[in-house]
C-alpha positions as CSV (number, residue, x, y, z in Angstrom):
1,X,0.1,0.0,0.1
2,X,1.4,3.4,-1.1
3,X,0.5,6.6,0.6
4,X,1.2,10.2,-0.7
5,X,3.0,12.4,1.9
6,X,2.2,16.0,2.2
7,X,3.6,18.8,4.2
8,X,1.4,20.9,6.5
9,X,1.5,23.6,3.7
10,X,0.0,21.2,1.2
11,X,2.9,20.6,-0.9
12,X,3.9,17.0,-2.2
13,X,6.6,15.3,0.2
14,X,7.0,12.1,-1.5
15,X,5.3,8.8,-0.7
16,X,5.8,5.8,1.7
17,X,5.0,2.1,1.3
18,X,3.1,0.6,4.1
19,X,2.6,-3.3,4.7
20,X,-0.8,-4.5,3.6
21,X,-0.4,-7.2,6.1
22,X,-0.8,-4.6,8.8
23,X,-2.5,-1.5,7.4
24,X,-4.6,-3.5,4.8
25,X,-6.7,-5.0,7.7
26,X,-10.4,-4.1,8.1
27,X,-10.8,-2.1,11.4
28,X,-12.8,-3.8,14.4
29,X,-15.5,-1.6,15.6
30,X,-15.5,-3.2,19.0
31,X,-11.7,-2.1,19.7
32,X,-12.4,1.4,18.2
33,X,-15.5,1.9,20.5
34,X,-13.4,0.7,23.6
35,X,-10.5,3.0,22.7
36,X,-12.8,6.1,21.9
37,X,-14.6,5.5,25.3
38,X,-11.0,5.2,27.2
39,X,-10.0,8.4,25.7
40,X,-13.1,10.4,26.5
41,X,-13.3,8.8,30.2
């Protein structure tokens, strides 16, 4: 998975390759809900 990197000013800063084994997974809603509740507590 390739992602484009941009600076805070909106200019192109290149790209980075991320592993599909890690970043290509479907998010688990139950874990996201737990983390959001933990952060809001």
